[in-house]
BAROGU-873334 format. One record per atom (N, C-alpha, C): residue number from 0; residue in three letters; atom name; z, y, x. Coordinates in Angstrom, 1 decimal, decimal comma. Layout:
<recs>
REC|nr|rest|atom|Z|Y|X
REC|NUM|ALA|CA|Z|Y|X
...
</recs>
This chain:
<recs>
REC|nr|rest|atom|Z|Y|X
REC|0|MET|N|71,0|98,8|91,2
REC|0|MET|CA|72,0|98,0|91,9
REC|0|MET|C|73,3|98,9|92,1
REC|1|LEU|N|74,4|98,3|91,7
REC|1|LEU|CA|75,6|99,0|92,0
REC|1|LEU|C|76,2|98,5|93,3
REC|2|LYS|N|76,4|99,5|94,2
REC|2|LYS|CA|76,9|99,2|95,5
REC|2|LYS|C|77,8|100,3|96,1
REC|3|LEU|N|78,6|100,0|97,1
REC|3|LEU|CA|79,4|101,0|97,7
REC|3|LEU|C|78,6|101,9|98,6
REC|4|THR|N|78,9|103,1|98,8
REC|4|THR|CA|78,2|104,0|99,7
REC|4|THR|C|78,6|103,7|101,1
REC|5|LYS|N|77,7|104,1|102,0
REC|5|LYS|CA|78,0|104,0|103,5
REC|5|LYS|C|79,3|104,6|103,8
REC|6|ARG|N|79,6|105,8|103,3
REC|6|ARG|CA|80,9|106,4|103,6
REC|6|ARG|C|82,1|105,6|103,2
REC|7|ILE|N|82,0|104,9|102,1
REC|7|ILE|CA|83,1|104,1|101,6
REC|7|ILE|C|83,2|102,8|102,6
REC|8|GLU|N|82,1|102,3|102,9
REC|8|GLU|CA|82,0|101,2|103,9
REC|8|GLU|C|82,7|101,6|105,2
REC|9|TYR|N|82,2|102,7|105,7
REC|9|TYR|CA|82,8|103,2|107,0
REC|9|TYR|C|84,3|103,4|106,9
REC|10|ALA|N|84,7|104,0|105,8
REC|10|ALA|CA|86,1|104,2|105,6
REC|10|ALA|C|86,9|102,9|105,6
REC|11|LEU|N|86,4|101,9|104,8
REC|11|LEU|CA|87,1|100,7|104,8
REC|11|LEU|C|87,2|99,9|106,1
REC|12|ILE|N|86,0|100,0|106,8
REC|12|ILE|CA|86,0|99,4|108,2
REC|12|ILE|C|87,0|100,1|109,1
REC|13|SER|N|87,1|101,4|109,0
REC|13|SER|CA|88,0|102,2|109,8
REC|13|SER|C|89,5|101,9|109,5
REC|14|LEU|N|89,8|101,9|108,2
REC|14|LEU|CA|91,1|101,6|107,8
REC|14|LEU|C|91,6|100,2|108,2
REC|15|ASN|N|90,7|99,2|108,1
REC|15|ASN|CA|91,0|97,9|108,5
REC|15|ASN|C|91,3|97,9|110,0
REC|16|HIS|N|90,5|98,5|110,8
REC|16|HIS|CA|90,7|98,6|112,2
REC|16|HIS|C|92,0|99,3|112,6
REC|17|ILE|N|92,2|100,5|112,0
REC|17|ILE|CA|93,4|101,2|112,2
REC|17|ILE|C|94,7|100,4|111,8
REC|18|ASN|N|94,6|99,7|110,7
REC|18|ASN|CA|95,7|98,9|110,2
REC|18|ASN|C|96,0|97,8|111,2
REC|19|HIS|N|95,0|97,2|111,9
REC|19|HIS|CA|95,2|96,1|112,8
REC|19|HIS|C|95,6|96,6|114,2
REC|20|TYR|N|95,0|97,7|114,7
REC|20|TYR|CA|95,2|98,1|116,1
REC|20|TYR|C|95,9|99,4|116,3
REC|21|GLY|N|96,2|100,2|115,2
REC|21|GLY|CA|96,8|101,5|115,3
REC|21|GLY|C|98,3|101,6|115,3
REC|22|HIS|N|99,0|100,4|115,5
REC|22|HIS|CA|100,4|100,4|115,4
REC|22|HIS|C|101,0|100,9|116,8
REC|23|LYS|N|100,4|100,6|117,9
REC|23|LYS|CA|100,9|100,9|119,2
REC|23|LYS|C|100,4|102,3|119,6
REC|24|ASN|N|99,1|102,5|119,5
REC|24|ASN|CA|98,5|103,7|119,9
REC|24|ASN|C|97,5|104,2|118,8
REC|25|PRO|N|97,3|105,5|118,7
REC|25|PRO|CA|96,3|106,0|117,7
REC|25|PRO|C|94,9|105,5|118,1
REC|26|VAL|N|94,1|105,3|117,1
REC|26|VAL|CA|92,8|104,8|117,3
REC|26|VAL|C|91,8|106,0|117,3
REC|27|LYS|N|90,9|106,1|118,2
REC|27|LYS|CA|89,9|107,1|118,4
REC|27|LYS|C|88,7|106,8|117,5
REC|28|THR|N|88,1|107,9|117,0
REC|28|THR|CA|86,9|107,8|116,2
REC|28|THR|C|85,8|107,1|117,0
REC|29|LYS|N|85,6|107,6|118,3
REC|29|LYS|CA|84,5|107,1|119,1
REC|29|LYS|C|84,7|105,6|119,4
REC|30|ASP|N|85,9|105,1|119,4
REC|30|ASP|CA|86,1|103,7|119,7
REC|30|ASP|C|85,7|102,9|118,4
REC|31|ILE|N|86,1|103,3|117,2
REC|31|ILE|CA|85,7|102,7|116,0
REC|31|ILE|C|84,2|102,7|115,9
REC|32|ALA|N|83,6|103,8|116,1
REC|32|ALA|CA|82,1|103,9|116,1
REC|32|ALA|C|81,4|103,0|117,0
REC|33|LYS|N|81,9|102,9|118,2
REC|33|LYS|CA|81,3|102,0|119,2
REC|33|LYS|C|81,5|100,5|118,9
REC|34|ILE|N|82,7|100,1|118,5
REC|34|ILE|CA|83,0|98,7|118,2
REC|34|ILE|C|82,1|98,2|117,0
REC|35|TYR|N|82,0|99,0|116,0
REC|35|TYR|CA|81,3|98,6|114,7
REC|35|TYR|C|79,9|99,2|114,6
REC|36|ASN|N|79,4|99,9|115,6
REC|36|ASN|CA|78,1|100,4|115,6
REC|36|ASN|C|77,9|101,4|114,4
REC|37|LEU|N|78,8|102,3|114,3
REC|37|LEU|CA|78,7|103,3|113,2
REC|37|LEU|C|78,3|104,7|113,7
REC|38|PRO|N|77,7|105,5|112,9
REC|38|PRO|CA|77,3|106,8|113,4
REC|38|PRO|C|78,6|107,7|113,5
REC|39|GLN|N|78,9|108,1|114,7
REC|39|GLN|CA|80,1|108,8|115,0
REC|39|GLN|C|80,4|110,1|114,2
REC|40|GLU|N|79,3|110,8|114,0
REC|40|GLU|CA|79,4|112,1|113,3
REC|40|GLU|C|79,9|111,9|111,8
REC|41|ILE|N|79,2|110,9|111,2
REC|41|ILE|CA|79,6|110,6|109,8
REC|41|ILE|C|81,0|110,0|109,7
REC|42|LEU|N|81,3|109,1|110,7
REC|42|LEU|CA|82,6|108,5|110,7
REC|42|LEU|C|83,7|109,6|110,9
REC|43|ALA|N|83,4|110,5|111,8
REC|43|ALA|CA|84,4|111,6|112,1
REC|43|ALA|C|84,7|112,4|110,8
REC|44|LYS|N|83,7|112,7|110,1
REC|44|LYS|CA|83,9|113,5|108,8
REC|44|LYS|C|84,6|112,6|107,8
REC|45|THR|N|84,3|111,4|107,7
REC|45|THR|CA|85,0|110,5|106,8
REC|45|THR|C|86,5|110,3|107,1
REC|46|LEU|N|86,8|110,2|108,4
REC|46|LEU|CA|88,2|110,1|108,8
REC|46|LEU|C|88,9|111,4|108,6
REC|47|GLN|N|88,3|112,5|108,8
REC|47|GLN|CA|88,9|113,8|108,5
REC|47|GLN|C|89,2|113,9|107,1
REC|48|LYS|N|88,3|113,4|106,2
REC|48|LYS|CA|88,6|113,4|104,8
REC|48|LYS|C|89,8|112,6|104,4
REC|49|LEU|N|89,9|111,4|105,0
REC|49|LEU|CA|91,1|110,5|104,8
REC|49|LEU|C|92,3|111,1|105,3
REC|50|SER|N|92,2|111,8|106,4
REC|50|SER|CA|93,4|112,5|107,0
REC|50|SER|C|93,8|113,7|106,1
REC|51|GLY|N|92,9|114,4|105,5
REC|51|GLY|CA|93,2|115,5|104,6
REC|51|GLY|C|93,8|115,0|103,3
REC|52|GLU|N|93,5|113,8|102,9
REC|52|GLU|CA|94,1|113,2|101,7
REC|52|GLU|C|95,4|112,4|102,1
REC|53|LYS|N|95,8|112,5|103,3
REC|53|LYS|CA|97,1|111,9|103,8
REC|53|LYS|C|97,1|110,4|103,8
REC|54|ILE|N|95,9|109,7|103,8
REC|54|ILE|CA|95,8|108,3|103,9
REC|54|ILE|C|96,1|107,9|105,3
REC|55|ILE|N|95,5|108,6|106,2
REC|55|ILE|CA|95,7|108,4|107,7
REC|55|ILE|C|96,3|109,8|108,2
REC|56|ALA|N|96,9|109,7|109,4
REC|56|ALA|CA|97,3|110,9|110,1
REC|56|ALA|C|96,6|111,1|111,4
REC|57|SER|N|96,2|112,3|111,6
REC|57|SER|CA|95,5|112,7|112,8
REC|57|SER|C|96,5|113,1|113,9
REC|58|ILE|N|96,5|112,4|115,0
REC|58|ILE|CA|97,3|112,7|116,2
REC|58|ILE|C|96,5|113,4|117,2
REC|59|HIS|N|96,9|114,6|117,5
REC|59|HIS|CA|96,1|115,5|118,5
REC|59|HIS|C|96,5|115,2|119,9
REC|60|GLY|N|95,6|115,6|120,8
REC|60|GLY|CA|95,9|115,5|122,2
REC|60|GLY|C|95,1|114,4|122,9
REC|61|ARG|N|95,4|114,3|124,2
REC|61|ARG|CA|94,6|113,4|125,1
REC|61|ARG|C|94,7|111,9|124,6
REC|62|ASN|N|95,8|111,5|124,1
REC|62|ASN|CA|96,0|110,1|123,7
REC|62|ASN|C|96,0|110,1|122,1
REC|63|GLY|N|95,3|111,0|121,5
REC|63|GLY|CA|95,3|111,1|120,1
REC|63|GLY|C|94,3|110,2|119,4
REC|64|GLY|N|94,3|110,3|118,1
REC|64|GLY|CA|93,4|109,5|117,3
REC|64|GLY|C|94,0|109,4|115,9
REC|65|TYR|N|93,9|108,3|115,2
REC|65|TYR|CA|94,3|108,2|113,9
REC|65|TYR|C|95,3|107,0|113,8
REC|66|ILE|N|96,3|107,2|112,9
REC|66|ILE|CA|97,2|106,1|112,5
REC|66|ILE|C|97,3|106,1|111,0
REC|67|LEU|N|97,7|105,0|110,4
REC|67|LEU|CA|97,9|104,9|109,0
REC|67|LEU|C|99,1|105,8|108,6
REC|68|ASN|N|98,9|106,5|107,5
REC|68|ASN|CA|100,0|107,4|107,0
REC|68|ASN|C|100,7|106,8|105,8
REC|69|MET|N|100,1|105,7|105,2
REC|69|MET|CA|100,7|105,1|104,1
REC|69|MET|C|100,3|103,6|104,2
REC|70|SER|N|101,0|102,8|103,5
REC|70|SER|CA|100,8|101,3|103,4
REC|70|SER|C|99,5|101,1|102,6
REC|71|MET|N|98,7|100,1|103,1
REC|71|MET|CA|97,5|99,7|102,4
REC|71|MET|C|97,9|99,2|101,0
REC|72|ASP|N|99,1|98,7|100,8
REC|72|ASP|CA|99,5|98,3|99,4
REC|72|ASP|C|99,7|99,4|98,4
REC|73|GLU|N|99,8|100,6|98,9
REC|73|GLU|CA|100,0|101,8|98,1
REC|73|GLU|C|98,6|102,4|97,5
REC|74|ILE|N|97,5|101,9|98,1
REC|74|ILE|CA|96,2|102,5|97,7
REC|74|ILE|C|95,4|101,5|96,9
REC|75|ASN|N|95,0|101,8|95,7
REC|75|ASN|CA|94,1|100,9|95,0
REC|75|ASN|C|92,6|101,4|95,3
REC|76|LEU|N|91,7|100,4|95,1
REC|76|LEU|CA|90,3|100,7|95,4
REC|76|LEU|C|89,7|101,8|94,6
REC|77|MET|N|90,1|102,0|93,4
REC|77|MET|CA|89,5|103,0|92,5
REC|77|MET|C|89,9|104,4|93,1
REC|78|ASP|N|91,2|104,6|93,4
REC|78|ASP|CA|91,6|105,9|93,9
REC|78|ASP|C|90,9|106,1|95,3
REC|79|PHE|N|90,8|105,1|96,1
REC|79|PHE|CA|90,1|105,2|97,4
REC|79|PHE|C|88,7|105,7|97,2
REC|80|ILE|N|88,0|105,0|96,3
REC|80|ILE|CA|86,5|105,4|96,1
REC|80|ILE|C|86,4|106,8|95,6
REC|81|GLU|N|87,3|107,2|94,7
REC|81|GLU|CA|87,2|108,6|94,2
REC|81|GLU|C|87,7|109,6|95,2
REC|82|THR|N|88,6|109,2|96,1
REC|82|THR|CA|89,0|110,1|97,2
REC|82|THR|C|87,8|110,4|98,1
REC|83|ILE|N|87,0|109,4|98,4
REC|83|ILE|CA|85,9|109,5|99,3
REC|83|ILE|C|84,7|110,2|98,7
REC|84|GLU|N|84,3|109,7|97,4
REC|84|GLU|CA|83,1|110,1|96,8
REC|84|GLU|C|83,2|111,0|95,5
REC|85|GLY|N|84,4|111,2|95,1
REC|85|GLY|CA|84,6|111,9|93,8
REC|85|GLY|C|84,6|111,0|92,6
REC|86|PRO|N|84,5|111,5|91,4
REC|86|PRO|CA|84,6|110,7|90,2
REC|86|PRO|C|83,6|109,5|90,2
REC|87|PHE|N|84,1|108,4|89,7
REC|87|PHE|CA|83,4|107,2|89,6
REC|87|PHE|C|82,6|107,1|88,3
REC|88|GLY|N|81,3|106,7|88,4
REC|88|GLY|CA|80,5|106,5|87,3
REC|88|GLY|C|79,3|105,7|87,6
REC|89|ILE|N|79,0|104,7|86,8
REC|89|ILE|CA|77,8|103,8|87,1
REC|89|ILE|C|76,5|104,5|86,7
REC|90|VAL|N|76,6|105,5|85,9
REC|90|VAL|CA|75,4|106,3|85,6
REC|90|VAL|C|75,8|107,8|85,6
REC|91|ASP|N|74,9|108,7|85,7
REC|91|ASP|CA|75,2|110,1|85,9
REC|91|ASP|C|76,0|110,7|84,7
REC|92|CYS|N|75,7|110,2|83,5
REC|92|CYS|CA|76,4|110,8|82,4
REC|92|CYS|C|77,9|110,4|82,3
REC|93|ASN|N|78,3|109,5|83,1
REC|93|ASN|CA|79,8|109,2|83,2
REC|93|ASN|C|80,5|110,2|84,0
REC|94|ILE|N|79,7|111,0|84,8
REC|94|ILE|CA|80,3|112,0|85,7
REC|94|ILE|C|79,9|113,4|85,3
REC|95|ASN|N|78,6|113,5|85,0
REC|95|ASN|CA|78,0|114,8|84,7
REC|95|ASN|C|77,7|114,9|83,2
REC|96|LYS|N|78,3|115,8|82,6
REC|96|LYS|CA|78,1|115,9|81,1
REC|96|LYS|C|76,9|116,7|80,7
REC|97|ASP|N|76,0|117,0|81,6
REC|97|ASP|CA|74,8|117,8|81,4
REC|97|ASP|C|73,6|116,9|81,1
REC|98|CYS|N|73,8|115,7|80,7
REC|98|CYS|CA|72,7|114,8|80,5
REC|98|CYS|C|71,8|115,2|79,4
REC|99|GLN|N|70,5|115,2|79,6
REC|99|GLN|CA|69,6|115,7|78,6
REC|99|GLN|C|69,4|114,7|77,4
REC|100|GLN|N|69,7|113,4|77,7
REC|100|GLN|CA|69,5|112,3|76,7
REC|100|GLN|C|70,7|112,0|75,9
REC|101|ILE|N|71,8|112,6|76,2
REC|101|ILE|CA|73,1|112,1|75,7
REC|101|ILE|C|73,1|112,1|74,2
REC|102|GLU|N|72,5|113,0|73,5
REC|102|GLU|CA|72,5|113,0|72,0
REC|102|GLU|C|71,7|111,9|71,5
REC|103|HIS|N|70,7|111,4|72,2
REC|103|HIS|CA|69,8|110,4|71,7
REC|103|HIS|C|70,0|109,1|72,4
REC|104|CYS|N|71,0|109,0|73,2
REC|104|CYS|CA|71,2|107,8|74,0
REC|104|CYS|C|71,7|106,6|73,1
REC|105|ASN|N|71,1|105,5|73,3
REC|105|ASN|CA|71,5|104,3|72,5
REC|105|ASN|C|72,3|103,3|73,3
REC|106|ILE|N|72,6|103,7|74,6
REC|106|ILE|CA|73,4|102,8|75,4
REC|106|ILE|C|74,7|103,4|75,9
REC|107|LYS|N|75,0|104,6|75,4
REC|107|LYS|CA|76,2|105,4|75,9
REC|107|LYS|C|77,5|104,6|75,7
REC|108|SER|N|77,7|104,0|74,5
REC|108|SER|CA|78,9|103,3|74,3
REC|108|SER|C|79,1|102,0|75,2
REC|109|PRO|N|78,1|101,2|75,3
REC|109|PRO|CA|78,3|100,0|76,1
REC|109|PRO|C|78,4|100,4|77,6
REC|110|ILE|N|77,7|101,4|78,0
REC|110|ILE|CA|77,8|101,9|79,4
REC|110|ILE|C|79,2|102,4|79,7
REC|111|ASN|N|79,7|103,2|78,8
REC|111|ASN|CA|81,1|103,7|78,9
REC|111|ASN|C|82,1|102,5|79,0
REC|112|LYS|N|81,9|101,5|78,2
REC|112|LYS|CA|82,8|100,3|78,3
REC|112|LYS|C|82,7|99,6|79,6
REC|113|ILE|N|81,5|99,5|80,1
REC|113|ILE|CA|81,3|98,8|81,4
REC|113|ILE|C|82,0|99,7|82,5
REC|114|ASN|N|81,7|101,0|82,5
REC|114|ASN|CA|82,3|101,9|83,5
REC|114|ASN|C|83,8|101,8|83,4
REC|115|ASP|N|84,4|101,9|82,2
REC|115|ASP|CA|85,9|101,8|82,1
REC|115|ASP|C|86,4|100,4|82,6
REC|116|ASN|N|85,7|99,4|82,3
REC|116|ASN|CA|86,1|98,0|82,7
REC|116|ASN|C|86,1|98,0|84,3
REC|117|LEU|N|85,1|98,5|84,9
REC|117|LEU|CA|85,0|98,5|86,3
REC|117|LEU|C|86,1|99,3|87,0
REC|118|LYS|N|86,4|100,5|86,4
REC|118|LYS|CA|87,4|101,3|86,9
REC|118|LYS|C|88,8|100,6|86,8
REC|119|ASN|N|89,0|99,9|85,7
REC|119|ASN|CA|90,3|99,2|85,5
REC|119|ASN|C|90,4|98,0|86,5
REC|120|ILE|N|89,3|97,3|86,8
REC|120|ILE|CA|89,3|96,2|87,8
REC|120|ILE|C|89,6|96,8|89,2
REC|121|PHE|N|88,9|97,9|89,5
REC|121|PHE|CA|89,1|98,5|90,8
REC|121|PHE|C|90,5|99,0|91,0
REC|122|LYS|N|91,1|99,5|89,9
REC|122|LYS|CA|92,5|100,0|90,0
REC|122|LYS|C|93,5|98,9|90,3
REC|123|LYS|N|93,1|97,7|90,0
REC|123|LYS|CA|94,0|96,5|90,2
REC|123|LYS|C|93,9|96,0|91,6
REC|124|ILE|N|92,9|96,4|92,3
REC|124|ILE|CA|92,7|95,9|93,7
REC|124|ILE|C|93,3|96,8|94,7
REC|125|LYS|N|94,2|96,3|95,5
REC|125|LYS|CA|94,9|97,0|96,5
REC|125|LYS|C|94,0|96,9|97,8
REC|126|LEU|N|94,0|97,9|98,7
REC|126|LEU|CA|93,2|97,8|99,9
REC|126|LEU|C|93,6|96,7|100,8
REC|127|THR|N|94,9|96,2|100,7
REC|127|THR|CA|95,3|95,1|101,5
REC|127|THR|C|94,5|93,8|101,1
REC|128|GLU|N|94,0|93,7|99,9
REC|128|GLU|CA|93,2|92,6|99,5
REC|128|GLU|C|91,8|92,5|100,0
REC|129|ILE|N|91,3|93,6|100,5
REC|129|ILE|CA|89,9|93,7|101,0
REC|129|ILE|C|89,8|94,1|102,4
REC|130|THR|N|90,9|94,4|103,1
REC|130|THR|CA|90,8|94,7|104,5
REC|130|THR|C|91,6|93,7|105,3
</recs>
């Protein structure tokens, strides 16, 4: 089954929350974790990653937290997924070229087409459409 990872889910939930509530005051990790019942430690690492990639900005201090650093219209789903999880591939050989079956694989071409089609679809989806 093809599905988004928990880290991507947590990142999308967080961005949606920050987009709606982070205009007046920075949003704290612990508040997002509490509201949506997310594990705070994993969420903190995910938000740090998004901050490092300049998608959100970290505001330090007593009233600190996170704010959006760019418009949700500027980010497509494919770039977002790859920012969080690395290269996209529906099977390992799309990412890792060390596949032992690659020389004898009879589904390599159709799988590559599916992978490329999914990537193209995800590139067309802006985060504003799903948050």
